[in-house]
LUMGU-390065 format. One record per residue (C-alpha): residue number from 1; residue in one letter; x, y, z. Coordinates in nm, 3 decimals. Layout:
N
+-----+---+---------+---------+---------+
|   k | r |       x |       y |       z |
+-----+---+---------+---------+---------+
| NUM | a |       X |       Y |       Z |
...
+-----+---+---------+---------+---------+
//
This chain:
387
+-----+---+---------+---------+---------+
|   k | r |       x |       y |       z |
+-----+---+---------+---------+---------+
|   1 | x | -14.310 | -17.199 |   9.480 |
|   2 | x | -14.237 | -17.532 |   9.312 |
|   3 | x | -13.932 | -17.605 |   9.529 |
|   4 | x | -14.148 | -17.573 |   9.842 |
|   5 | x | -14.416 | -17.810 |   9.720 |
|   6 | x | -14.463 | -18.172 |   9.817 |
|   7 | x | -14.740 | -18.421 |   9.754 |
|   8 | x | -14.894 | -18.752 |   9.847 |
|   9 | x | -15.160 | -18.987 |   9.712 |
|  10 | x | -15.426 | -19.150 |   9.930 |
|  11 | x | -15.655 | -19.442 |   9.854 |
|  12 | x | -15.945 | -19.333 |  10.075 |
|  13 | x | -16.108 | -18.993 |  10.098 |
|  14 | x | -16.145 | -19.041 |  10.474 |
|  15 | x | -15.767 | -18.999 |  10.500 |
|  16 | x | -15.813 | -18.644 |  10.373 |
|  17 | x | -16.110 | -18.572 |  10.597 |
|  18 | x | -16.428 | -18.377 |  10.553 |
|  19 | x | -16.301 | -18.047 |  10.696 |
|  20 | x | -16.004 | -18.015 |  10.461 |
|  21 | x | -16.193 | -18.139 |  10.156 |
|  22 | x | -16.479 | -17.897 |  10.212 |
|  23 | x | -16.238 | -17.609 |  10.263 |
|  24 | x | -16.104 | -17.675 |   9.914 |
|  25 | x | -16.443 | -17.754 |   9.757 |
|  26 | x | -16.618 | -17.426 |   9.843 |
|  27 | x | -16.831 | -17.309 |   9.551 |
|  28 | x | -16.827 | -17.640 |   9.365 |
|  29 | x | -17.136 | -17.840 |   9.274 |
|  30 | x | -17.283 | -18.116 |   9.498 |
|  31 | x | -17.088 | -18.392 |   9.324 |
|  32 | x | -16.752 | -18.243 |   9.421 |
|  33 | x | -16.851 | -18.231 |   9.786 |
|  34 | x | -16.701 | -18.467 |  10.042 |
|  35 | x | -17.037 | -18.622 |  10.129 |
|  36 | x | -17.101 | -18.739 |   9.772 |
|  37 | x | -16.753 | -18.881 |   9.709 |
|  38 | x | -16.736 | -19.037 |  10.054 |
|  39 | x | -17.071 | -19.207 |  10.000 |
|  40 | x | -16.942 | -19.357 |   9.675 |
|  41 | x | -16.642 | -19.508 |   9.855 |
|  42 | x | -16.799 | -19.616 |  10.182 |
|  43 | x | -17.095 | -19.777 |  10.004 |
|  44 | x | -16.852 | -19.967 |   9.779 |
|  45 | x | -17.006 | -19.816 |   9.468 |
|  46 | x | -16.644 | -19.738 |   9.383 |
|  47 | x | -16.342 | -19.932 |   9.501 |
|  48 | x | -16.112 | -20.215 |   9.393 |
|  49 | x | -16.400 | -20.454 |   9.323 |
|  50 | x | -16.555 | -20.204 |   9.079 |
|  51 | x | -16.242 | -20.112 |   8.884 |
|  52 | x | -16.244 | -19.762 |   9.034 |
|  53 | x | -15.944 | -19.736 |   9.267 |
|  54 | x | -15.944 | -19.405 |   9.462 |
|  55 | x | -15.603 | -19.239 |   9.433 |
|  56 | x | -15.661 | -18.880 |   9.540 |
|  57 | x | -15.378 | -18.627 |   9.523 |
|  58 | x | -15.291 | -18.385 |   9.804 |
|  59 | x | -15.049 | -18.104 |   9.719 |
|  60 | x | -14.867 | -17.929 |  10.005 |
|  61 | x | -14.678 | -17.602 |  10.036 |
|  62 | x | -14.465 | -17.567 |  10.348 |
|  63 | x | -14.643 | -17.876 |  10.486 |
|  64 | x | -14.985 | -17.714 |  10.445 |
|  65 | x | -15.235 | -17.861 |  10.200 |
|  66 | x | -15.299 | -17.618 |   9.915 |
|  67 | x | -15.466 | -17.839 |   9.654 |
|  68 | x | -15.674 | -18.157 |   9.624 |
|  69 | x | -15.747 | -18.357 |   9.310 |
|  70 | x | -16.005 | -18.639 |   9.299 |
|  71 | x | -15.821 | -18.917 |   9.116 |
|  72 | x | -15.891 | -19.279 |   9.033 |
|  73 | x | -15.691 | -19.559 |   8.880 |
|  74 | x | -15.918 | -19.738 |   8.635 |
|  75 | x | -15.915 | -20.094 |   8.502 |
|  76 | x | -16.180 | -20.013 |   8.239 |
|  77 | x | -16.360 | -19.716 |   8.081 |
|  78 | x | -16.713 | -19.767 |   8.211 |
|  79 | x | -16.905 | -19.500 |   8.401 |
|  80 | x | -16.707 | -19.211 |   8.250 |
|  81 | x | -16.919 | -19.077 |   7.958 |
|  82 | x | -16.612 | -18.957 |   7.768 |
|  83 | x | -16.556 | -19.253 |   7.545 |
|  84 | x | -16.207 | -19.387 |   7.477 |
|  85 | x | -16.279 | -19.752 |   7.399 |
|  86 | x | -16.133 | -19.710 |   7.048 |
|  87 | x | -15.809 | -19.581 |   7.199 |
|  88 | x | -15.792 | -19.884 |   7.427 |
|  89 | x | -15.853 | -20.120 |   7.133 |
|  90 | x | -15.575 | -19.957 |   6.933 |
|  91 | x | -15.336 | -20.000 |   7.224 |
|  92 | x | -15.429 | -20.368 |   7.240 |
|  93 | x | -15.367 | -20.412 |   6.867 |
|  94 | x | -15.012 | -20.289 |   6.918 |
|  95 | x | -14.954 | -20.521 |   7.213 |
|  96 | x | -14.971 | -20.244 |   7.473 |
|  97 | x | -15.181 | -20.214 |   7.787 |
|  98 | x | -15.420 | -19.920 |   7.802 |
|  99 | x | -15.534 | -20.019 |   8.150 |
| 100 | x | -15.474 | -19.923 |   8.418 |
| 101 | x | -15.510 | -19.553 |   8.348 |
| 102 | x | -15.547 | -19.248 |   8.572 |
| 103 | x | -15.849 | -19.018 |   8.563 |
| 104 | x | -15.977 | -18.714 |   8.745 |
| 105 | x | -16.354 | -18.739 |   8.740 |
| 106 | x | -16.667 | -18.784 |   8.947 |
| 107 | x | -16.763 | -19.151 |   8.904 |
| 108 | x | -17.081 | -19.214 |   8.703 |
| 109 | x | -17.148 | -18.838 |   8.692 |
| 110 | x | -17.105 | -18.655 |   8.359 |
| 111 | x | -17.132 | -18.308 |   8.513 |
| 112 | x | -16.882 | -18.027 |   8.465 |
| 113 | x | -16.720 | -17.917 |   8.789 |
| 114 | x | -16.404 | -17.859 |   8.987 |
| 115 | x | -16.124 | -18.112 |   8.945 |
| 116 | x | -15.829 | -17.916 |   9.084 |
| 117 | x | -15.964 | -17.800 |   9.419 |
| 118 | x | -15.798 | -17.528 |   9.621 |
| 119 | x | -15.886 | -17.257 |   9.869 |
| 120 | x | -16.098 | -16.965 |   9.744 |
| 121 | x | -15.910 | -16.686 |   9.564 |
| 122 | x | -15.613 | -16.912 |   9.489 |
| 123 | x | -15.446 | -16.866 |   9.151 |
| 124 | x | -15.466 | -17.206 |   8.987 |
| 125 | x | -15.226 | -17.138 |   8.701 |
| 126 | x | -14.910 | -17.259 |   8.874 |
| 127 | x | -15.095 | -17.531 |   9.063 |
| 128 | x | -15.216 | -17.679 |   8.734 |
| 129 | x | -14.859 | -17.688 |   8.606 |
| 130 | x | -14.737 | -17.868 |   8.916 |
| 131 | x | -15.029 | -18.112 |   8.920 |
| 132 | x | -14.957 | -18.202 |   8.557 |
| 133 | x | -14.593 | -18.265 |   8.643 |
| 134 | x | -14.691 | -18.487 |   8.934 |
| 135 | x | -14.945 | -18.690 |   8.735 |
| 136 | x | -14.698 | -18.729 |   8.446 |
| 137 | x | -14.444 | -18.876 |   8.687 |
| 138 | x | -14.716 | -19.102 |   8.825 |
| 139 | x | -14.781 | -19.253 |   8.483 |
| 140 | x | -14.422 | -19.374 |   8.461 |
| 141 | x | -14.386 | -19.479 |   8.823 |
| 142 | x | -14.704 | -19.687 |   8.835 |
| 143 | x | -14.710 | -19.821 |   8.479 |
| 144 | x | -15.018 | -19.622 |   8.379 |
| 145 | x | -15.093 | -19.556 |   8.014 |
| 146 | x | -15.255 | -19.216 |   8.036 |
| 147 | x | -15.408 | -18.931 |   8.235 |
| 148 | x | -15.761 | -18.810 |   8.169 |
| 149 | x | -15.946 | -18.505 |   8.303 |
| 150 | x | -16.320 | -18.549 |   8.250 |
| 151 | x | -16.586 | -18.276 |   8.247 |
| 152 | x | -16.349 | -18.003 |   8.359 |
| 153 | x | -16.443 | -17.636 |   8.367 |
| 154 | x | -16.351 | -17.441 |   8.054 |
| 155 | x | -16.082 | -17.234 |   8.224 |
| 156 | x | -15.921 | -17.542 |   8.378 |
| 157 | x | -15.927 | -17.711 |   8.037 |
| 158 | x | -15.744 | -17.415 |   7.887 |
| 159 | x | -15.478 | -17.430 |   8.159 |
| 160 | x | -15.436 | -17.803 |   8.104 |
| 161 | x | -15.397 | -17.744 |   7.731 |
| 162 | x | -15.104 | -17.513 |   7.804 |
| 163 | x | -14.942 | -17.816 |   7.972 |
| 164 | x | -14.979 | -18.019 |   7.648 |
| 165 | x | -15.292 | -18.200 |   7.765 |
| 166 | x | -15.511 | -18.265 |   7.460 |
| 167 | x | -15.847 | -18.089 |   7.466 |
| 168 | x | -16.158 | -18.281 |   7.361 |
| 169 | x | -16.504 | -18.131 |   7.334 |
| 170 | x | -16.846 | -18.290 |   7.358 |
| 171 | x | -17.199 | -18.151 |   7.371 |
| 172 | x | -17.463 | -18.161 |   7.642 |
| 173 | x | -17.799 | -17.986 |   7.662 |
| 174 | x | -17.885 | -17.741 |   7.939 |
| 175 | x | -18.177 | -17.521 |   8.027 |
| 176 | x | -18.111 | -17.158 |   8.119 |
| 177 | x | -18.336 | -16.949 |   8.339 |
| 178 | x | -18.372 | -16.605 |   8.183 |
| 179 | x | -18.571 | -16.452 |   8.464 |
| 180 | x | -18.893 | -16.647 |   8.410 |
| 181 | x | -19.161 | -16.593 |   8.673 |
| 182 | x | -19.369 | -16.893 |   8.564 |
| 183 | x | -19.352 | -17.194 |   8.334 |
| 184 | x | -19.591 | -17.007 |   8.106 |
| 185 | x | -19.335 | -16.728 |   8.074 |
| 186 | x | -19.085 | -16.985 |   7.953 |
| 187 | x | -19.334 | -17.132 |   7.704 |
| 188 | x | -19.407 | -16.782 |   7.574 |
| 189 | x | -19.051 | -16.766 |   7.434 |
| 190 | x | -19.121 | -17.063 |   7.205 |
| 191 | x | -19.281 | -17.078 |   6.865 |
| 192 | x | -19.647 | -17.178 |   6.859 |
| 193 | x | -19.604 | -17.536 |   6.739 |
| 194 | x | -19.350 | -17.634 |   7.005 |
| 195 | x | -19.547 | -17.458 |   7.274 |
| 196 | x | -19.857 | -17.658 |   7.185 |
| 197 | x | -19.657 | -17.981 |   7.181 |
| 198 | x | -19.531 | -17.929 |   7.535 |
| 199 | x | -19.876 | -17.838 |   7.662 |
| 200 | x | -20.015 | -18.151 |   7.496 |
| 201 | x | -19.748 | -18.372 |   7.654 |
| 202 | x | -19.820 | -18.236 |   7.998 |
| 203 | x | -20.195 | -18.272 |   7.953 |
| 204 | x | -20.163 | -18.639 |   7.857 |
| 205 | x | -19.999 | -18.714 |   8.190 |
| 206 | x | -20.271 | -18.549 |   8.393 |
| 207 | x | -20.549 | -18.690 |   8.174 |
| 208 | x | -20.412 | -19.032 |   8.274 |
| 209 | x | -20.497 | -18.931 |   8.632 |
| 210 | x | -20.132 | -18.924 |   8.736 |
| 211 | x | -20.031 | -18.704 |   9.027 |
| 212 | x | -19.677 | -18.561 |   9.020 |
| 213 | x | -19.513 | -18.414 |   9.330 |
| 214 | x | -19.178 | -18.248 |   9.394 |
| 215 | x | -19.030 | -18.365 |   9.724 |
| 216 | x | -18.757 | -18.181 |   9.914 |
| 217 | x | -18.672 | -18.109 |  10.277 |
| 218 | x | -18.929 | -18.233 |  10.527 |
| 219 | x | -19.151 | -18.368 |  10.248 |
| 220 | x | -18.878 | -18.610 |  10.138 |
| 221 | x | -18.866 | -18.935 |  10.335 |
| 222 | x | -18.658 | -19.251 |  10.321 |
| 223 | x | -18.960 | -19.436 |  10.181 |
| 224 | x | -18.944 | -19.208 |   9.877 |
| 225 | x | -18.575 | -19.287 |   9.834 |
| 226 | x | -18.643 | -19.660 |   9.868 |
| 227 | x | -18.907 | -19.645 |   9.596 |
| 228 | x | -18.674 | -19.442 |   9.376 |
| 229 | x | -18.404 | -19.708 |   9.418 |
| 230 | x | -18.648 | -19.977 |   9.309 |
| 231 | x | -18.720 | -19.774 |   8.994 |
| 232 | x | -18.347 | -19.716 |   8.940 |
| 233 | x | -18.276 | -20.088 |   8.950 |
| 234 | x | -18.563 | -20.171 |   8.714 |
| 235 | x | -18.443 | -19.914 |   8.460 |
| 236 | x | -18.090 | -20.053 |   8.457 |
| 237 | x | -18.216 | -20.410 |   8.430 |
| 238 | x | -18.418 | -20.324 |   8.120 |
| 239 | x | -18.144 | -20.116 |   7.959 |
| 240 | x | -17.820 | -20.286 |   8.061 |
| 241 | x | -17.901 | -20.621 |   8.221 |
| 242 | x | -17.765 | -20.524 |   8.562 |
| 243 | x | -17.908 | -20.335 |   8.860 |
| 244 | x | -17.695 | -20.021 |   8.830 |
| 245 | x | -17.354 | -19.899 |   8.941 |
| 246 | x | -17.472 | -19.742 |   9.264 |
| 247 | x | -17.563 | -19.949 |   9.569 |
| 248 | x | -17.867 | -19.899 |   9.788 |
| 249 | x | -17.632 | -19.802 |  10.070 |
| 250 | x | -17.506 | -19.512 |   9.858 |
| 251 | x | -17.855 | -19.367 |   9.828 |
| 252 | x | -17.920 | -19.419 |  10.197 |
| 253 | x | -17.603 | -19.229 |  10.282 |
| 254 | x | -17.671 | -18.931 |  10.059 |
| 255 | x | -18.024 | -18.917 |  10.200 |
| 256 | x | -17.867 | -18.871 |  10.543 |
| 257 | x | -17.576 | -18.642 |  10.451 |
| 258 | x | -17.703 | -18.447 |  10.148 |
| 259 | x | -18.074 | -18.416 |  10.224 |
| 260 | x | -18.066 | -18.041 |  10.154 |
| 261 | x | -17.931 | -18.109 |   9.801 |
| 262 | x | -18.191 | -18.368 |   9.699 |
| 263 | x | -18.510 | -18.338 |   9.497 |
| 264 | x | -18.726 | -18.637 |   9.412 |
| 265 | x | -19.007 | -18.602 |   9.160 |
| 266 | x | -19.253 | -18.881 |   9.232 |
| 267 | x | -19.550 | -18.978 |   9.018 |
| 268 | x | -19.848 | -19.164 |   9.162 |
| 269 | x | -20.165 | -19.322 |   9.032 |
| 270 | x | -20.452 | -19.416 |   9.258 |
| 271 | x | -20.242 | -19.320 |   9.557 |
| 272 | x | -19.960 | -19.560 |   9.465 |
| 273 | x | -19.618 | -19.442 |   9.338 |
| 274 | x | -19.543 | -19.550 |   8.982 |
| 275 | x | -19.234 | -19.349 |   8.882 |
| 276 | x | -18.954 | -19.150 |   9.038 |
| 277 | x | -18.673 | -18.916 |   8.930 |
| 278 | x | -18.378 | -18.809 |   9.144 |
| 279 | x | -18.217 | -18.466 |   9.116 |
| 280 | x | -17.941 | -18.280 |   9.300 |
| 281 | x | -17.936 | -17.904 |   9.339 |
| 282 | x | -17.748 | -17.618 |   9.501 |
| 283 | x | -17.812 | -17.244 |   9.507 |
| 284 | x | -17.725 | -17.207 |   9.137 |
| 285 | x | -17.815 | -17.517 |   8.943 |
| 286 | x | -18.034 | -17.826 |   8.922 |
| 287 | x | -17.890 | -18.159 |   8.807 |
| 288 | x | -18.110 | -18.439 |   8.678 |
| 289 | x | -17.953 | -18.775 |   8.748 |
| 290 | x | -18.169 | -19.090 |   8.748 |
| 291 | x | -18.520 | -19.197 |   8.654 |
| 292 | x | -18.733 | -19.507 |   8.656 |
| 293 | x | -19.096 | -19.618 |   8.627 |
| 294 | x | -19.288 | -19.935 |   8.705 |
| 295 | x | -19.588 | -19.833 |   8.491 |
| 296 | x | -19.552 | -19.708 |   8.134 |
| 297 | x | -19.743 | -19.381 |   8.095 |
| 298 | x | -19.695 | -19.179 |   7.772 |
| 299 | x | -19.498 | -18.857 |   7.823 |
| 300 | x | -19.442 | -18.925 |   8.194 |
| 301 | x | -19.064 | -18.929 |   8.151 |
| 302 | x | -19.070 | -18.579 |   8.000 |
| 303 | x | -19.296 | -18.451 |   8.276 |
| 304 | x | -19.090 | -18.589 |   8.563 |
| 305 | x | -18.741 | -18.538 |   8.426 |
| 306 | x | -18.774 | -18.211 |   8.235 |
| 307 | x | -19.085 | -18.004 |   8.296 |
| 308 | x | -19.095 | -18.052 |   8.672 |
| 309 | x | -18.725 | -17.966 |   8.682 |
| 310 | x | -18.781 | -17.645 |   8.487 |
| 311 | x | -19.064 | -17.545 |   8.720 |
| 312 | x | -18.844 | -17.617 |   9.020 |
| 313 | x | -18.570 | -17.390 |   8.882 |
| 314 | x | -18.820 | -17.111 |   8.820 |
| 315 | x | -18.968 | -17.146 |   9.169 |
| 316 | x | -18.623 | -17.152 |   9.335 |
| 317 | x | -18.460 | -16.894 |   9.109 |
| 318 | x | -18.193 | -17.138 |   8.993 |
| 319 | x | -17.995 | -17.022 |   8.691 |
| 320 | x | -17.939 | -17.352 |   8.509 |
| 321 | x | -18.072 | -17.704 |   8.476 |
| 322 | x | -17.847 | -17.986 |   8.359 |
| 323 | x | -18.084 | -18.278 |   8.286 |
| 324 | x | -17.815 | -18.537 |   8.217 |
| 325 | x | -17.610 | -18.650 |   7.922 |
| 326 | x | -17.719 | -18.724 |   7.563 |
| 327 | x | -18.061 | -18.679 |   7.409 |
| 328 | x | -18.148 | -18.467 |   7.104 |
| 329 | x | -18.510 | -18.488 |   7.222 |
| 330 | x | -18.416 | -18.225 |   7.482 |
| 331 | x | -18.371 | -17.958 |   7.212 |
| 332 | x | -18.740 | -17.914 |   7.131 |
| 333 | x | -18.808 | -17.880 |   7.504 |
| 334 | x | -18.582 | -17.577 |   7.538 |
| 335 | x | -18.252 | -17.737 |   7.641 |
| 336 | x | -17.967 | -17.569 |   7.459 |
| 337 | x | -17.644 | -17.728 |   7.334 |
| 338 | x | -17.334 | -17.643 |   7.537 |
| 339 | x | -16.977 | -17.761 |   7.517 |
| 340 | x | -16.819 | -17.992 |   7.773 |
| 341 | x | -16.444 | -18.034 |   7.800 |
| 342 | x | -16.201 | -18.313 |   7.877 |
| 343 | x | -15.822 | -18.323 |   7.857 |
| 344 | x | -15.595 | -18.616 |   7.789 |
| 345 | x | -15.229 | -18.712 |   7.811 |
| 346 | x | -15.104 | -19.044 |   7.675 |
| 347 | x | -14.763 | -19.154 |   7.798 |
| 348 | x | -14.658 | -19.302 |   7.465 |
| 349 | x | -14.574 | -19.001 |   7.248 |
| 350 | x | -14.676 | -19.164 |   6.920 |
| 351 | x | -15.020 | -19.248 |   7.058 |
| 352 | x | -15.052 | -18.903 |   7.217 |
| 353 | x | -14.993 | -18.744 |   6.877 |
| 354 | x | -15.227 | -18.988 |   6.701 |
| 355 | x | -15.506 | -18.919 |   6.950 |
| 356 | x | -15.444 | -18.547 |   6.902 |
| 357 | x | -15.505 | -18.586 |   6.529 |
| 358 | x | -15.819 | -18.789 |   6.594 |
| 359 | x | -15.955 | -18.524 |   6.831 |
| 360 | x | -15.896 | -18.247 |   6.575 |
| 361 | x | -16.094 | -18.439 |   6.315 |
| 362 | x | -16.364 | -18.533 |   6.564 |
| 363 | x | -16.401 | -18.172 |   6.676 |
| 364 | x | -16.510 | -18.062 |   6.329 |
| 365 | x | -16.810 | -18.292 |   6.361 |
| 366 | x | -16.875 | -18.183 |   6.719 |
| 367 | x | -16.887 | -17.817 |   6.615 |
| 368 | x | -17.124 | -17.898 |   6.327 |
| 369 | x | -17.345 | -18.101 |   6.560 |
| 370 | x | -17.371 | -17.812 |   6.806 |
| 371 | x | -17.450 | -17.567 |   6.527 |
| 372 | x | -17.721 | -17.795 |   6.386 |
| 373 | x | -17.869 | -17.841 |   6.734 |
| 374 | x | -17.885 | -17.464 |   6.780 |
| 375 | x | -18.076 | -17.433 |   6.454 |
| 376 | x | -18.344 | -17.668 |   6.592 |
| 377 | x | -18.412 | -17.478 |   6.913 |
| 378 | x | -18.782 | -17.396 |   6.954 |
| 379 | x | -18.747 | -17.033 |   7.057 |
| 380 | x | -18.905 | -16.754 |   6.858 |
| 381 | x | -18.570 | -16.580 |   6.828 |
| 382 | x | -18.225 | -16.706 |   6.929 |
| 383 | x | -18.072 | -16.415 |   7.117 |
| 384 | x | -17.699 | -16.360 |   7.144 |
| 385 | x | -17.680 | -16.472 |   7.506 |
| 386 | x | -17.786 | -16.823 |   7.405 |
| 387 | x | -17.481 | -16.873 |   7.181 |
+-----+---+---------+---------+---------+
//
């Protein structure tokens, strides 16, 4: 098979085209879809001016595309959520350049999903081997320091590890739908104290005379997206001093092309919107992405970003809810710790081995953190299927 394979790299997803990309992306989450990645590029949320240079890989067999890999050359490590700043600093101390580097990731989106895309029912084992060979050659040819696979699926991570790609674990918190018919059914699985806390938090929002609405489909209008974007900018200004990585044009495009994947939770007071949270969803999972408010109401963040999302999953029969990265405060609200995986190859062997030793040491703490988080879950009894 290898002798019949060829490949090319392209700097614009439009050169691949929607039809081919979607053929390979069947079954992946909304962020792996052509519409999402195309919106990032065409809105200039990613591109040379942002330090994210699209460099997607197409693998061919007998002149027919058999595999796609979303790739980017990076001039920095921002917007990735798998932190390697210490590695970059060490490179600098030794007079070496860590940037540019090559990554396979969804920009600004710490969500596990497909990174080596191929047609359904394709055995990825050999494709992973070939892709690793191609990207290794790319490091030398283009003067890149390293290759990074971020938020890959567990099975893909295992296959990459076979190809000597270092495996690094991190922890996120997810909510799992165990056949709940109502939000009350979910609360019934918790111990009394936590159950009362959640009820109290929700009551405080409604006692403040705040109305919260879930908007999808025909109920979701561009005006809702515009208000959300205003909230998004305000949140980034307060937290980071800039207006966010994603442009307004990006949100306009996904409103047009991914309307069926969007949920906005909008809070209002006196008939005027005061807060907004943006989610993506498919037929399996809900993904919380961004939030902002122009009025500070106690507990409103938890209501809009967590409890409304849980209710949406129950109503739609969705199996999982990924509310976003970080946040131990999610534990007491029923979000359970889960592993995320990344894989890494550094071109300089000595640094590759040193990073491997660092990851082994780091992983001891990661495992302890996950175990401690599990011990804090609010459920009456932690059943085996939550491990």
